[in-house]
C-alpha positions in Angstrom: 8.5 18.2 10.7 9.9 15.1 9.0 11.6 14.9 5.6 9.3 12.1 4.5 6.3 14.4 4.9 7.8 16.7 2.3 8.5 13.7 0.0 4.9 12.5 0.4 3.6 16.0 -0.4 5.7 16.2 -3.6 4.6 12.7 -4.6 1.0 13.7 -4.2 1.5 16.9 -6.1 2.8 14.8 -9.0 0.4 11.9 -9.0 -2.7 13.9 -7.8 -3.9 10.6 -6.2 -3.6 9.6 -2.6 -3.8 5.9 -3.5 -1.1 6.0 -6.2 1.2 8.1 -4.0 0.7 5.7 -1.1 1.7 2.8 -3.3 4.7 4.6 -4.6 5.8 5.5 -1.1 5.3 1.9 0.2 2.8 2.8 2.9 -0.9 2.2 3.4 -3.3 4.9 2.1 -4.4 5.7 5.6 -0.8 6.2 6.8 -0.1 8.4 3.8 -3.1 10.5 4.5 -2.1 11.0 8.1 1.3 12.2 7.1 -0.1 14.7 4.7 -2.4 15.9 7.4 0.5 16.1 9.8 2.4 18.4 7.4 -0.6 20.6 7.0 -1.0 20.8 10.8 2.7 21.7 11.2 2.4 24.5 8.5 -1.0 25.6 9.8 -2.6 25.7 6.3 -4.3 23.3 4.0 -2.1 22.1 1.1 -4.6 19.8 -0.6 -8.1 20.5 -1.9 -9.9 17.2 -1.0 -13.2 18.3 -2.5 -11.9 17.7 -6.1 -10.9 14.7 -8.1 -8.2 14.3 -9.2 -6.7 15.8 -6.1 -5.5 19.4 -6.6 -3.3 21.7 -4.5 -4.7 24.7 -2.7 -3.1 28.1 -3.5 -1.0 27.6 -0.4 0.0 24.2 -1.6 1.1 25.5 -5.0 3.2 28.2 -3.2 4.8 25.6 -0.8 5.6 23.1 -3.6 8.7 25.0 -4.7 9.9 25.3 -1.1 9.4 21.6 -0.5 11.3 20.7 -3.7 14.3 22.9 -2.7 14.3 21.7 0.9 14.3 18.0 -0.2 17.1 18.7 -2.7 19.3 20.4 -0.2 18.8 17.9 2.6 19.3 14.9 0.3 22.4 16.5 -1.2 23.8 17.2 2.3 23.1 13.6 3.4 24.9 12.2 0.3 27.9 14.4 0.9 28.1 13.4 4.5 27.7 9.7 3.7 30.3 9.9 1.0 32.8 11.1 3.6 31.8 8.4 6.0 32.0 5.7 3.4 35.5 6.8 2.4 36.6 6.7 6.0 35.0 3.4 6.9 34.0 1.4 3.8 31.6 -1.4 4.5 28.4 -3.1 3.4 25.3 -1.4 4.6 22.4 -3.6 5.8 19.0 -2.3 6.8 17.2 -4.7 9.1 14.2 -5.0 11.3 14.9 -4.5 15.0 14.1 -8.0 16.0 16.2 -9.6 13.3 19.1 -7.3 14.3 18.9 -8.8 17.8 18.0 -12.4 17.2 19.1 -13.5 13.7 21.8 -11.3 12.3 24.8 -12.0 14.7 24.8 -15.8 14.2 23.8 -15.7 10.6 26.5 -13.2 9.7 29.1 -15.3 11.5 28.2 -18.2 9.3 28.5 -16.0 6.1 31.9 -14.7 7.0 33.2 -18.3 7.3 32.7 -18.3 3.6 33.6 -14.7 2.7 36.3 -13.9 5.2 36.1 -10.7 7.2 33.6 -8.1 5.9 33.1 -4.6 7.3 29.4 -4.0 7.8 27.1 -1.3 9.1 23.7 -2.6 10.3 20.9 0.0 10.5 18.1 -1.4 12.6 14.7 0.3 11.9 11.1 -0.3 11.3 9.9 -2.0 8.1 9.0 1.2 6.2 12.2 3.0 6.9 14.3 -0.1 6.1 12.4 -0.5 2.8 13.0 3.2 2.0 16.7 2.9 2.8 17.0 0.1 0.2 15.0 1.8 -2.5 16.7 5.2 -2.0 20.2 3.6 -2.0 20.9 4.1 1.7 21.6 0.4 2.1 22.9 -2.5 0.0 20.7 -5.1 1.6 17.3 -5.4 3.4 16.9 -8.1 6.0 13.2 -8.6 6.8 10.5 -11.0 7.6 8.1 -12.1 4.9 4.5 -13.4 5.0 2.4 -14.1 1.8 -0.5 -12.1 3.3 1.7 -8.9 3.5 3.3 -8.4 0.0 6.6 -6.5 -0.1 6.3 -4.0 -2.9 9.6 -4.4 -4.6 10.3 -5.1 -8.2 12.1 -8.6 -8.2 14.2 -7.5 -11.2 15.6 -4.5 -9.3 15.5 -6.0 -5.8 16.1 -9.8 -5.9 15.9 -11.7 -2.7 17.1 -14.9 -1.1 15.3 -16.8 1.7 18.0 -17.0 4.5 16.1 -18.3 7.4 12.7 -19.0 9.1 10.8 -17.9 12.2 7.2 -17.8 13.3 4.9 -15.3 14.8 3.5 -16.7 18.0 0.8 -15.4 20.4 2.2 -15.3 24.0 0.9 -14.3 27.3 2.0 -14.4 30.9 0.8 -17.5 32.8 -0.6 -15.1 35.4 -3.0 -13.5 32.9 -6.4 -15.0 33.4 -8.1 -16.7 30.4 -11.6 -16.4 31.8 -12.6 -13.6 29.4 -11.5 -11.8 26.3 -7.7 -11.3 26.4 -6.4 -7.7 26.3 -4.2 -7.2 23.3 -0.8 -5.7 22.9 -0.6 -4.3 19.4 2.0 -3.0 16.9 -0.4 -0.7 15.0 -1.8 -1.6 11.6 0.9 0.3 9.6 3.8 -2.0 10.8 4.7 -5.2 9.1 4.3 -7.5 12.1 1.2 -5.6 13.0 -0.4 -6.5 9.7 0.7 -10.1 10.1 -0.6 -10.3 13.7 -4.0 -9.1 12.6 -4.1 -11.9 10.0 -3.2 -14.3 12.8 -5.9 -13.2 15.1 -8.6 -14.7 12.9 -7.0 -18.2 13.2 -6.4 -17.9 17.0 -9.8 -19.0 18.1 -9.6 -17.1 21.4 -11.9 -14.3 22.5 -9.9 -11.1 22.0 -10.4 -8.0 24.1 -9.5 -4.4 23.3 -6.0 -3.1 22.6 -4.6 -1.9 25.9 -1.1 -0.9 24.6 0.5 -0.2 21.3 4.2 -0.2 20.4 5.9 -0.8 17.0 8.7 -2.8 18.6 8.3 -6.5 19.2 10.8 -6.3 22.1 8.7 -3.8 23.9 5.5 -5.9 23.4 7.4 -8.9 24.9 8.2 -6.9 28.0 4.6 -5.8 28.4 3.5 -9.5 28.0 5.9 -10.6 30.6 4.4 -8.1 33.1 0.9 -9.6 32.4 -0.5 -6.6 30.5 -2.0 -8.7 27.7 -1.4 -11.1 24.8 1.2 -10.2 22.2 2.2 -11.7 18.8 6.0 -11.8 18.7 8.6 -13.7 16.7 9.3 -17.0 18.4 13.1 -16.3 18.2 12.5 -13.4 20.6 10.9 -15.5 23.3 12.8 -18.8 23.3 14.2 -18.4 26.7 11.0 -17.0 28.3 9.0 -19.9 26.9 11.5 -22.5 28.2 11.5 -20.9 31.6 7.7 -20.8 31.8 7.5 -17.0 32.1 5.5 -16.9 28.9 3.1 -19.4 27.5 1.9 -19.9 23.9 -1.8 -19.0 23.4 -2.5 -20.3 19.9 -1.2 -21.6 16.6 2.0 -20.2 15.1 2.2 -18.2 11.8 5.3 -19.2 9.8 7.5 -16.4 8.6 10.4 -16.4 6.1 13.5 -14.4 6.7 14.5 -12.7 3.5 17.6 -10.8 2.3 16.8 -8.3 -0.5 19.6 -6.8 -2.5 19.7 -3.4 -4.0 20.2 -4.0 -7.7 22.1 -0.7 -8.2 25.8 -0.6 -7.8 27.2 -0.3 -4.3 29.4 2.5 -3.3 33.1 2.0 -4.2 34.9 -1.0 -5.7 35.7 -2.6 -2.4 32.1 -2.4 -1.2 30.8 -3.8 -4.5 33.1 -6.8 -4.1 31.9 -7.3 -0.5 28.3 -7.0 -1.5 28.7 -9.6 -4.2 30.6 -11.9 -1.8 27.8 -11.7 0.8 25.1 -12.3 -1.9 26.9 -15.4 -3.1 27.4 -16.7 0.4 23.7 -16.2 1.2 22.8 -18.3 -1.8 25.0 -21.1 -0.6 22.7 -21.3 2.5 
């Protein structure tokens, strides 16, 4: 059982709409529905009456709502207390970033920033797009480092979460040269609920190659690269992740690239502690300087 399932359920109990709750929780409606179903399977009862509109809770759902509210309150309170102790012991700027950017972009980019700011203590939290977004919105991070593509809007209020473009990359279709091109190419996929997965599905339409079935799915670009190297199929991955493999001929480009921005979003709320607030402001100013 996951905390986000309880938060999803409480959102649905409040909005009485799968679509509105999915939007508020920054996930697709299909992903939101699956998580509600997962909670119901874990509990062994139906929480939602899906035969009515607006959506209503079943008697079991109404009974469980109080338990869910108390559980979320206790868990979030405990997390806040633990983080407060960690923050006081090791103050620093908290950055939530996509796994790929944590590996390929962040180290050199942050070195450039600290030439302007001086030394800054940071904690980088690599995760998938949804959890990084959630960390920013819920105050678990000061910044979000993410890719951006106009076909996949990022649901953040620009007044509360301003951003700067801090770099560029591209999503590129790659395959092993040993993979035959005689027929439809087997695909290595992220899943439609991931950010790069949604961009890659947009890119497929422009590829112009016969595409076969999905033979493997993994939300991490690094894992799909490894599968492509072993000849399992075609993968869409950030070019920064495969520079060496392309130069060495172990992977080849199979179609046009899709440009991606690299964006740094800032949490508009105050950071934790005066020292951290000053560091956040310094990084933000340095990022604007390019």
